[in-house]
C-alpha positions as CSV (number, residue, x, y, z in Angstrom):
1,M,110.8,38.7,143.8
2,S,109.2,37.9,147.5
3,K,110.3,39.7,150.1
4,K,111.2,36.6,152.2
5,L,113.3,35.3,149.2
6,K,115.3,38.2,149.1
7,Y,115.8,37.9,152.9
8,I,117.2,34.1,152.0
9,I,119.5,35.4,149.1
10,S,121.0,38.5,151.2
11,L,122.1,35.8,153.6
12,S,123.8,33.7,151.8
13,L,126.5,35.9,151.6
14,L,127.4,34.9,154.8
15,P,128.0,31.3,153.6
16,Q,129.5,32.1,150.8
17,Y,132.1,34.0,152.3
18,L,132.6,31.1,155.1
19,S,133.2,28.8,151.8
20,L,135.9,30.8,150.4
21,L,137.4,30.5,154.2
22,F,137.7,26.9,153.9
23,F,138.4,26.8,150.1
24,K,141.6,29.4,150.5
25,N,142.9,27.0,153.1
26,N,141.6,23.5,151.4
27,S,143.3,24.6,147.6
28,G,143.8,20.5,146.9
29,I,139.8,20.1,147.0
30,V,139.0,23.6,144.2
31,E,141.5,21.6,142.1
32,Q,140.4,18.4,142.2
33,Y,136.5,19.0,142.0
34,Y,136.1,22.5,140.4
35,S,139.4,24.0,138.9
36,I,140.1,20.0,136.8
37,G,136.2,19.0,137.5
38,L,133.6,21.4,137.0
39,Y,135.1,24.3,135.7
40,P,135.9,22.6,131.7
41,I,132.0,21.8,132.1
42,I,131.2,25.9,132.4
43,S,134.2,26.5,130.3
44,K,133.1,24.7,126.9
45,L,129.8,25.5,127.6
46,L,130.2,30.1,127.9
47,N,132.8,29.7,125.0
48,T,130.3,27.8,123.0
49,F,127.6,30.2,123.9
50,F,128.9,33.4,123.7
51,K,132.0,32.7,120.9
52,W,130.2,33.2,118.1
53,S,129.8,36.8,117.9
54,P,132.8,38.8,116.5
55,I,131.8,41.9,119.0
56,S,132.5,41.4,122.9
57,L,128.9,40.3,124.4
58,G,130.7,40.7,127.9
59,D,131.2,44.4,126.9
60,L,127.6,45.1,125.4
61,I,126.0,43.5,129.0
62,Y,127.9,45.5,130.9
63,I,126.6,48.6,129.1
64,V,123.3,47.3,129.9
65,I,123.4,47.0,133.2
66,I,125.2,50.2,133.5
67,V,122.5,52.1,131.7
68,F,119.9,50.1,134.0
69,A,121.9,50.2,137.2
70,I,122.1,54.7,136.4
71,R,118.0,54.5,135.7
72,W,117.4,52.0,138.9
73,I,119.3,54.4,141.0
74,A,117.3,57.2,139.2
75,M,114.0,55.6,139.9
76,N,114.9,54.9,143.6
77,F,116.6,57.7,145.3
78,K,113.6,58.6,146.5
79,R,113.6,55.4,148.8
80,L,117.1,55.9,149.9
81,K,114.8,57.8,152.4
82,T,111.0,56.6,153.1
83,H,112.0,52.8,152.1
84,P,116.3,52.5,153.1
85,M,115.7,48.7,154.5
86,A,114.0,47.6,151.5
87,L,116.1,49.6,149.1
88,G,119.1,47.8,151.1
89,L,117.4,44.6,150.6
90,D,117.1,45.0,147.2
91,V,121.3,45.8,146.4
92,L,122.3,43.2,148.9
93,S,119.7,40.2,147.3
94,T,122.0,41.0,143.9
95,L,125.0,41.7,145.0
96,S,125.0,38.3,146.2
97,V,123.6,36.7,143.1
98,V,126.1,37.9,141.4
99,Y,129.4,37.6,143.7
100,F,128.0,33.8,143.4
101,L,127.8,33.8,139.8
102,F,131.2,35.3,139.7
103,H,133.0,32.7,141.8
104,L,130.7,29.1,140.5
105,C,132.0,30.6,136.4
106,W,135.6,32.0,137.2
107,G,136.3,33.4,140.5
108,L,136.9,29.7,142.4
109,N,139.8,29.5,140.6
110,Y,141.5,31.6,142.1
111,Y,141.8,29.7,145.3
112,R,143.2,26.1,143.1
113,N,146.7,24.8,143.8
114,S,149.3,27.4,143.1
115,L,151.2,26.9,139.7
116,H,155.0,26.1,140.7
117,T,153.0,22.6,142.4
118,T,151.4,22.1,139.5
119,L,154.5,22.0,137.4
120,N,156.8,21.3,140.0
121,L,158.7,24.6,139.9
122,N,160.8,25.7,142.5
123,P,159.6,29.2,143.8
124,T,163.1,30.7,145.1
125,Y,165.9,31.4,143.4
126,T,168.8,33.5,143.7
127,T,170.9,36.5,142.5
128,S,173.0,34.5,140.4
129,E,170.4,32.5,139.1
130,L,168.9,35.2,138.5
131,N,172.0,36.4,136.2
132,T,172.5,33.1,134.5
133,I,168.9,33.4,133.1
134,T,169.2,37.1,132.5
135,N,171.7,36.1,130.2
136,K,169.8,32.9,128.4
137,L,166.9,35.2,127.3
138,M,169.0,37.5,126.5
139,S,171.0,35.6,123.6
140,K,167.5,34.0,122.7
141,T,166.0,37.1,122.7
142,N,169.0,39.1,120.5
143,K,168.7,35.6,118.0
144,L,164.8,35.7,117.6
145,H,165.1,39.9,116.8
146,L,167.5,39.7,114.6
147,S,165.7,36.5,112.7
148,I,162.9,38.5,112.0
149,T,164.6,41.8,111.6
150,N,167.8,40.9,110.0
151,D,169.6,44.4,111.0
152,S,170.3,45.0,114.8
153,L,168.8,48.4,114.9
154,L,165.5,48.0,113.7
155,K,162.8,46.8,116.2
156,V,160.0,44.5,115.4
157,N,156.6,45.3,114.4
158,P,154.4,41.8,114.0
159,P,152.0,42.4,110.5
160,Y,149.2,40.4,111.8
161,S,145.8,41.9,111.9
162,F,144.3,41.3,115.7
163,D,141.8,38.3,114.1
164,E,145.1,36.3,113.0
165,M,147.4,36.8,116.2
166,T,144.6,35.4,118.5
167,S,144.3,32.8,116.0
168,K,148.2,32.4,116.4
169,S,148.0,32.5,120.1
170,Q,145.7,29.3,119.9
171,Q,148.1,27.3,117.9
172,G,150.7,27.9,120.2
173,Y,148.0,26.3,122.9
174,K,147.7,23.6,121.1
175,L,151.5,22.7,120.7
176,L,151.8,23.6,124.6
177,E,149.2,21.4,125.0
178,T,150.6,18.5,123.6
179,K,153.8,19.2,126.1
180,Y,151.4,20.0,129.3
181,P,147.7,18.3,128.9
182,F,146.1,19.8,131.4
183,F,146.9,23.3,129.5
184,K,144.0,22.4,126.5
185,H,142.1,25.7,125.8
186,P,139.1,25.5,125.3
187,G,139.1,27.3,122.2
188,Q,138.9,30.8,120.6
189,N,137.1,33.2,122.1
190,T,139.3,36.6,122.3
191,K,137.8,39.5,121.1
192,K,138.7,43.4,120.9
193,S,137.3,45.4,124.1
194,L,134.5,47.8,123.4
195,F,136.4,49.8,126.4
196,S,140.1,49.8,125.0
197,T,140.2,53.4,125.4
198,P,139.0,53.5,129.2
199,L,141.3,50.1,129.6
200,T,144.4,52.1,128.5
201,Y,143.9,55.1,130.7
202,M,143.3,52.9,133.5
203,G,146.5,51.0,132.4
204,F,145.1,47.9,131.3
205,G,146.1,45.5,128.4
206,G,142.6,43.6,128.2
207,Y,141.0,41.1,130.9
208,L,138.6,38.3,131.3
209,N,134.9,38.9,131.7
210,P,134.6,36.5,134.6
211,F,130.3,36.1,133.2
212,T,131.0,35.0,129.5
213,L,134.9,33.8,129.7
214,E,135.6,36.3,126.8
215,A,138.9,37.0,126.3
216,Q,138.9,41.1,125.9
217,V,141.8,43.2,124.9
218,N,142.7,46.3,124.7
219,S,143.0,46.8,120.9
220,I,145.3,49.7,121.2
221,I,148.2,48.8,123.2
222,P,151.4,48.5,120.6
223,N,151.5,44.9,118.6
224,T,154.6,43.2,119.9
225,S,152.6,43.8,123.6
226,M,149.4,42.6,122.0
227,L,150.6,38.5,121.4
228,T,151.3,38.4,124.9
229,T,148.6,39.9,126.4
230,I,146.2,37.8,124.2
231,A,148.3,35.1,125.5
232,H,148.0,36.1,129.0
233,E,144.0,36.5,128.8
234,Q,143.7,33.3,127.2
235,A,146.0,31.9,130.4
236,H,143.3,33.2,132.0
237,Q,140.2,31.3,130.2
238,L,142.3,27.9,130.9
239,G,141.2,28.7,134.8
240,Y,144.6,30.4,135.8
241,A,143.4,33.6,137.6
242,A,146.5,35.0,139.4
243,E,147.9,37.6,137.2
244,N,150.9,36.8,137.6
245,E,150.6,32.8,136.8
246,A,148.8,33.5,133.8
247,N,152.2,35.8,132.6
248,F,154.2,33.1,133.0
249,I,151.4,30.6,131.1
250,G,151.0,32.9,128.8
251,F,155.7,33.2,127.9
252,L,155.3,29.0,127.5
253,A,152.3,29.7,125.0
254,C,154.5,32.3,123.2
255,I,157.8,30.3,123.1
256,H,156.0,26.7,122.0
257,N,154.2,28.7,119.3
258,K,156.0,28.1,115.5
259,D,155.5,31.7,114.8
260,L,158.9,33.6,115.0
261,Y,157.1,36.8,115.9
262,Y,155.2,34.9,119.1
263,Q,158.4,33.8,120.2
264,Y,160.3,36.7,120.3
265,A,157.4,38.8,121.8
266,G,157.3,35.8,124.3
267,Y,161.1,35.7,125.5
268,A,161.8,39.6,125.3
269,F,158.6,39.5,127.4
270,A,160.6,37.2,130.1
271,L,163.4,39.2,129.1
272,R,161.6,42.4,130.5
273,Y,160.5,40.9,134.4
274,C,164.1,39.2,134.4
275,L,165.7,42.5,133.7
276,F,163.5,44.6,136.2
277,E,164.4,42.2,138.8
278,L,168.4,42.0,138.4
279,Q,168.4,46.1,138.3
280,Q,166.6,45.7,142.1
281,R,169.2,42.8,143.0
282,D,172.7,43.5,141.1
283,K,173.1,46.8,138.9
284,E,176.4,46.3,137.8
285,Q,175.2,42.9,135.8
286,Y,171.8,44.2,134.9
287,D,173.8,47.3,133.2
288,E,176.2,44.7,131.9
289,V,172.8,42.6,130.3
290,L,171.1,45.8,129.0
291,N,174.2,47.0,127.0
292,S,174.2,43.7,125.4
293,I,170.4,43.5,124.0
294,N,170.2,44.5,120.1
295,P,169.0,48.2,120.1
296,G,166.2,47.4,118.2
297,I,164.4,45.4,121.0
298,L,165.1,48.7,123.2
299,I,163.1,50.4,121.1
300,N,160.2,47.6,121.4
301,Y,160.3,48.5,125.1
302,Q,160.4,52.2,124.7
303,E,157.8,52.1,122.0
304,T,155.5,50.3,124.7
305,S,156.6,52.4,127.5
306,D,155.8,55.4,125.7
307,F,152.6,54.6,125.0
308,W,151.5,53.7,128.5
309,K,152.8,56.7,129.8
310,S,151.5,59.4,127.2
311,Y,147.9,58.0,129.0
312,N,149.4,58.5,132.3
313,N,146.6,60.5,134.1
314,H,145.4,60.9,138.4
315,L,143.0,58.1,138.1
316,E,145.4,55.2,137.2
317,P,147.3,54.5,140.3
318,L,144.1,55.0,142.5
319,I,142.1,52.1,139.7
320,K,145.3,50.3,140.0
321,R,145.4,50.3,143.4
322,F,141.3,49.3,143.7
323,Y,142.5,46.5,141.5
324,S,145.3,45.3,143.2
325,N,143.1,45.4,146.5
326,F,140.1,43.3,144.9
327,L,143.3,40.5,143.5
328,K,144.2,40.5,147.8
329,A,141.0,40.1,148.4
330,N,140.9,36.5,146.4
331,N,143.6,35.1,147.7
332,Q,146.7,36.7,145.6
333,D,148.3,38.3,148.8
334,K,150.7,40.5,146.8
335,G,147.9,41.8,144.6
336,I,148.9,42.9,141.2
337,E,152.8,43.5,142.1
338,S,153.9,39.7,141.8
339,Y,157.4,40.4,139.4
340,S,159.1,38.1,141.9
341,Y,156.5,35.2,141.7
342,V,156.6,34.8,138.1
343,V,161.0,35.2,137.7
344,A,160.6,32.8,140.6
345,L,158.6,30.2,137.5
346,L,161.2,31.5,134.8
347,V,164.7,31.4,136.7
348,D,163.5,27.7,137.6
349,Y,161.6,26.7,134.5
350,L,164.7,27.6,132.1
351,N,167.2,26.0,134.2
352,K,165.4,22.9,133.2
353,H,165.1,23.2,129.5
């Protein structure tokens, strides 16, 4: 690549950044021309190209990039002193290309219309409404739990393989699509992450590769958590980049599924979110609901909590802070912590259904 071309590519970072500032204040344009216009075409192409492999090609690409990056740094370390400007130009031009591809393939979805606008839901709620919906979720989760276990004391343990879970999740999305056509899913492209153990130490259940659109799932998390994690990552494939919105869409896909295990996972997931918020707002009502939950459900909650605690380490908070700052830089003001917005969507949706 010529030096002149590298300069042009590097300088394109500025108009790219300015474009994102424009899109931040014009989400309707992003929604119409990218999220429901160009993105479905890109999604279909990438899904077709990468879904054939049972192994995560995106993770393999990352491994190759890391190896080549280390090799490049080792080979060019001396240039840091002898030719710093040329080295900086190489780095900037590479970052500019990656920055462009990230937003073209998926990242512009961070700037689309908010989900509550699309679904016509109220993004606020009262404590009284929260209490009503939490009780409703508790009753529904208890009922599903007993339908599966026939014993309030037993935990739920989905008996499915990873491939069965991903396939069943897709069935949930197909049923959800009949109610909400804009949730039409591009198809099965969900894989076990090759980085499952590192992801666990970082505190993540999965991620979407923005360049291959493969839904990467942490394969060592408990199965009840894996069901909602798969649905969550598949929601990202739809073009909903915000973590809180992917959580809500994942919940919808689970409860619309004919499979009882998926329904249970979805309602238990929503119940836990609402319990967290209720505990902050009304401790007395929280204790009352908690005492009415089947013990087996609480065992599932504890199992998940114990799993993550067993991988606690000093790096995890730093990594999550970095990811939270990344989200804030991509139009997600609350970063990784956005419980109240998910609960607001849950409360208004369940009030209407």
